[in-house]
NUBA-852185 format. One line per 8 residues: number of its first residue (from 0); for each residue z, y, x of C-alpha. Coordinates in Angstrom, 3 decimals. Last residue first. Layout:
# NUBA-852185
NUM> Z,Y,X | ...
//
This chain:
# NUBA-852185
337> 42.292,37.197,125.865 | 45.510,37.782,124.748 | 46.794,38.190,122.574 | 49.237,41.404,123.416 | 46.006,42.705,125.527 | 47.525,44.774,128.608 | 48.811,47.875,128.021 | 46.656,51.548,127.625
329> 46.068,53.094,131.158 | 47.869,56.465,131.379 | 46.571,59.237,129.956 | 48.844,59.531,126.537 | 52.459,58.326,127.465 | 54.592,59.821,124.657 | 51.393,58.252,122.063 | 51.650,54.708,123.422
321> 55.353,55.230,123.663 | 55.653,56.012,119.617 | 52.970,54.150,118.855 | 54.997,51.297,120.358 | 58.482,52.356,118.349 | 56.400,52.785,115.194 | 54.851,48.797,115.815 | 58.581,47.686,116.623
313> 59.652,49.152,113.418 | 57.504,47.932,111.262 | 57.783,44.432,112.429 | 61.926,44.725,112.121 | 61.253,46.377,108.708 | 58.217,43.435,108.236 | 60.765,40.483,109.413 | 63.787,41.872,107.231
305> 61.712,41.859,104.133 | 60.998,38.324,104.554 | 57.536,37.188,106.083 | 55.507,34.748,103.619 | 53.199,32.496,105.625 | 51.124,30.705,103.222 | 48.629,29.628,105.916 | 45.437,31.568,105.430
297> 46.356,34.442,103.684 | 49.936,35.176,104.417 | 49.117,34.472,108.343 | 45.815,36.573,107.804 | 47.727,39.688,106.928 | 50.656,39.072,109.710 | 48.050,38.552,112.351 | 45.785,42.057,111.086
289> 48.668,43.775,111.127 | 50.192,42.694,114.095 | 46.472,43.344,116.012 | 46.860,47.448,115.051 | 49.704,47.869,116.987 | 48.783,46.810,120.166 | 44.877,47.481,119.385 | 45.669,51.293,119.148
281> 45.469,51.587,122.449 | 41.229,51.826,122.698 | 41.895,55.416,120.651 | 44.828,56.375,122.938 | 42.059,55.504,125.931 | 39.468,57.856,124.353 | 36.122,55.730,123.426 | 33.019,54.902,125.540
273> 34.509,52.899,129.207 | 37.223,51.428,127.354 | 35.731,50.605,123.632 | 33.195,48.559,126.041 | 35.345,46.327,128.276 | 37.267,45.654,124.779 | 34.187,43.969,122.882 | 33.683,41.880,126.352
265> 36.865,40.634,126.113 | 36.726,40.320,122.272 | 33.098,37.684,122.647 | 35.153,35.858,125.678 | 38.086,35.276,124.738 | 38.954,35.025,120.978 | 35.516,34.885,119.381 | 34.879,31.803,121.981
257> 37.400,30.020,123.786 | 39.811,30.605,120.963 | 37.179,30.417,118.516 | 37.172,26.515,119.513 | 40.372,25.966,120.037 | 40.661,26.435,115.742 | 38.157,24.233,115.673 | 38.897,21.733,117.203
249> 42.680,22.017,115.689 | 40.465,22.144,112.243 | 38.709,18.805,113.142 | 41.655,17.282,113.666 | 42.969,15.779,117.122 | 44.226,12.152,116.524 | 41.685,10.427,117.916 | 41.023,12.759,120.780
241> 44.693,11.258,121.904 | 46.954,13.942,124.173 | 50.499,11.988,125.251 | 49.500,11.572,128.882 | 48.466,15.396,129.433 | 51.640,16.925,126.999 | 54.161,15.176,129.709 | 55.530,18.579,130.272
233> 55.151,18.705,133.904 | 51.308,17.904,133.085 | 50.873,20.282,130.637 | 52.692,22.835,133.452 | 50.392,21.691,135.653 | 47.501,22.393,133.240 | 48.568,25.563,132.615 | 49.190,26.588,135.653
225> 45.267,26.007,136.100 | 44.335,27.555,133.102 | 46.277,30.611,134.637 | 43.946,30.763,138.189 | 40.500,29.885,135.684 | 41.143,32.546,133.197 | 42.910,35.006,135.954 | 39.468,34.670,137.692
217> 37.467,35.399,134.776 | 39.582,38.526,134.192 | 38.708,40.097,137.871 | 35.029,39.377,137.092 | 35.343,41.146,134.421 | 37.325,43.903,135.470 | 34.590,44.209,138.484 | 35.692,45.849,141.693
209> 37.400,42.837,142.434 | 41.795,42.506,142.862 | 44.023,43.349,145.096 | 47.470,43.689,143.606 | 49.726,46.641,143.287 | 47.859,47.436,139.519 | 47.982,43.852,138.780 | 51.760,44.161,138.942
201> 52.412,46.299,135.773 | 50.478,43.835,133.814 | 52.103,41.157,135.219 | 55.893,42.736,133.991 | 54.847,43.524,130.662 | 53.183,39.939,130.014 | 56.114,38.749,131.500 | 58.536,40.193,129.034
193> 56.160,39.001,125.939 | 56.492,35.078,127.588 | 59.636,35.879,127.345 | 60.478,37.749,123.795 | 58.211,34.630,122.650 | 60.263,31.788,124.218 | 63.308,33.815,122.742 | 62.062,33.690,119.701
185> 60.993,29.863,120.003 | 64.647,29.219,120.901 | 66.281,30.784,117.910 | 64.487,29.086,115.369 | 62.105,30.242,112.731 | 60.769,30.884,109.313 | 64.551,30.031,107.464 | 65.908,32.223,109.956
177> 67.740,33.551,112.947 | 67.722,37.172,113.608 | 65.209,38.202,116.571 | 63.254,39.819,114.209 | 65.668,42.505,113.661 | 66.944,42.747,117.605 | 63.460,43.177,117.924 | 63.174,46.252,115.638
169> 66.327,47.144,117.546 | 64.474,47.325,121.001 | 62.325,49.095,119.916 | 63.856,51.792,118.511 | 65.746,52.055,121.997 | 62.524,51.968,123.824 | 60.429,54.736,122.105 | 63.792,57.019,121.704
161> 63.466,56.001,126.085 | 60.414,57.504,125.660 | 60.935,60.752,123.848 | 63.200,60.790,126.366 | 60.610,60.993,129.207 | 60.156,57.752,131.328 | 59.785,58.124,134.788 | 57.802,55.299,136.880
153> 59.951,54.372,139.763 | 56.883,51.433,140.551 | 58.896,48.851,139.655 | 61.839,49.081,137.035 | 60.178,52.480,135.599 | 56.805,50.664,135.325 | 59.312,47.213,134.295 | 60.596,49.343,131.896
145> 57.904,50.668,130.344 | 55.216,47.143,130.132 | 58.421,46.084,128.100 | 57.764,48.635,126.024 | 53.831,48.146,125.989 | 54.687,44.407,124.915 | 57.286,44.595,122.264 | 53.337,43.488,120.090
137> 54.222,40.024,121.193 | 57.226,40.307,118.694 | 55.409,41.211,115.880 | 52.843,38.520,116.678 | 55.234,36.102,116.846 | 56.307,36.518,113.357 | 53.025,36.829,111.944 | 51.809,33.525,113.376
129> 55.266,31.301,111.786 | 57.203,29.638,114.595 | 57.589,25.973,114.841 | 54.305,24.883,116.930 | 53.732,28.955,117.610 | 56.237,29.018,120.226 | 54.461,26.850,122.491 | 51.599,28.782,122.589
121> 53.447,32.009,122.479 | 54.817,30.462,125.702 | 51.593,29.739,127.656 | 50.389,33.327,126.350 | 51.988,35.211,128.317 | 53.317,32.336,130.849 | 50.413,31.010,132.035 | 48.017,33.627,130.777
113> 49.663,37.276,131.013 | 52.087,35.714,134.719 | 50.065,32.776,136.258 | 46.647,34.733,135.456 | 48.370,38.199,136.971 | 49.372,36.271,140.145 | 46.095,33.808,140.359 | 44.436,37.397,140.136
105> 46.079,38.426,143.359 | 45.558,35.394,145.368 | 41.765,35.362,144.413 | 41.366,38.726,145.922 | 43.239,38.260,149.006 | 40.866,35.213,149.254 | 38.117,37.307,148.038 | 39.273,40.219,150.944
97> 39.734,37.694,153.691 | 35.772,36.375,153.312 | 34.567,39.460,153.336 | 36.304,40.221,156.093 | 35.323,36.941,157.767 | 31.658,37.642,156.574 | 31.231,41.501,157.892 | 30.340,44.338,156.107
89> 27.491,43.854,153.654 | 23.631,45.571,153.836 | 22.348,48.772,153.508 | 21.494,48.469,150.030 | 24.968,49.189,148.634 | 24.587,50.845,145.701 | 21.701,48.248,144.009 | 23.307,45.313,146.518
81> 26.772,46.248,144.436 | 25.124,46.130,141.249 | 23.400,43.210,142.014 | 26.657,41.269,143.010 | 28.807,42.402,139.943 | 26.082,40.441,137.884 | 26.142,37.584,139.158 | 29.747,37.646,138.937
73> 30.268,38.053,136.346 | 27.832,35.631,134.977 | 29.555,33.153,136.779 | 33.193,33.692,136.523 | 32.820,33.929,132.079 | 31.766,30.627,131.484 | 33.942,28.782,133.742 | 36.735,31.198,133.011
65> 36.818,30.582,129.282 | 36.795,26.847,129.737 | 39.514,26.442,131.434 | 40.973,29.597,129.760 | 40.667,27.489,126.524 | 41.265,24.065,127.967 | 45.038,25.404,129.350 | 46.083,26.862,126.074
57> 45.099,23.820,124.381 | 47.050,21.455,127.540 | 50.122,24.111,126.905 | 49.778,23.475,123.378 | 49.495,19.851,122.309 | 46.808,19.792,120.268 | 47.317,18.522,116.800 | 48.947,21.165,114.610
49> 48.883,24.290,117.721 | 45.167,24.345,116.966 | 46.079,26.139,113.621 | 48.779,28.125,114.889 | 46.551,29.584,117.821 | 44.360,30.378,115.178 | 46.437,32.262,113.333 | 47.429,34.205,116.133
41> 44.126,34.234,117.003 | 43.284,36.692,114.547 | 44.856,40.392,115.372 | 42.649,39.617,119.160 | 39.355,39.462,116.709 | 40.235,41.970,113.871 | 41.564,44.757,115.835 | 39.039,43.907,119.562
33> 35.785,43.737,116.691 | 36.912,47.363,115.509 | 37.103,48.530,118.718 | 33.355,47.213,119.803 | 32.199,48.830,116.475 | 33.513,51.851,117.291 | 31.832,51.532,121.048 | 28.965,50.474,119.138
25> 28.751,52.840,116.851 | 28.870,55.853,119.465 | 26.154,53.987,121.293 | 23.775,54.240,118.486 | 24.923,58.163,117.285 | 23.641,59.557,121.311 | 25.664,60.277,123.604 | 27.278,63.941,124.649
17> 30.249,63.346,127.703 | 33.600,63.535,126.007 | 33.853,59.550,125.751 | 32.550,59.182,129.015 | 34.910,61.289,130.870 | 37.789,60.048,129.000 | 36.634,55.763,129.290 | 36.322,56.546,133.294
9> 39.753,55.074,134.713 | 40.322,53.062,131.508 | 37.418,50.422,133.312 | 39.509,49.386,136.410 | 42.917,49.442,135.025 | 42.435,47.996,131.590 | 40.391,45.590,132.989 | 43.243,44.080,135.297
1> 44.797,44.079,133.064 | 43.508,41.564,131.001
//
């Protein structure tokens, strides 16, 4: 979630350079390890859940359930912190209501772009696209973010950044070549989903958002889940869901996406952002695809072609160059999302 990224990274560098005990350092690196492994594994879980659950309905259930669990917990925690920091009392009720409405509006836009169009698109494509290939294509999100940042915010891209973008687009072209592992349409859907995620990530910094990253993320989940429900209804998925035909494997995949894939990994991401350097946390952007490809080969029998591995390596390398070049800037939004 970009809102998590932009809010939490503000203090990550300072916290990372402050001497702390070994237990805190260990917990921070352990949290990052969870992000590496769990977010990388969600591509496998999506592929399994897609087997007997319609993709938009599956994604809607994932985010509505995760958001319903996270929102009250995060909101109560945020209220306690606000009460402790501002004992003098809140502002006028009308102002608070207007602010909350604006925040919900902002998070609805971000949730739609990141979760409904972004993750929803990936979930749809993985009905036919191998999970490893989907992950490699989604690894291009930082490239789309850089382009969106240039167009929307006028952010200058250095020569090294342009080289990284050109390399990344070349890698995407290799990955997007029609092959026996998938058709053109799902590849284009994933690329569109990645671009939507990148645009939403950049817009998140310009839209009203709550001070608490977890509150903002839960709002994105709830609003994104509502939009996904609308997509499921519009495509006829809701009328074709038959619980009797949902396999145990697909149900377990969905539960994994709700629990470890959304709630656990999200919490660990916040911990890592607040205690580790930004450059360290941003490594998830190119570790996740490696994990996804490995798990897909191990558990689903996916055998990526040499061209897929080459194109993926070029994309991951370009992302690494781009992130190193942008050291000091917030890391990209989660490529898998939540």
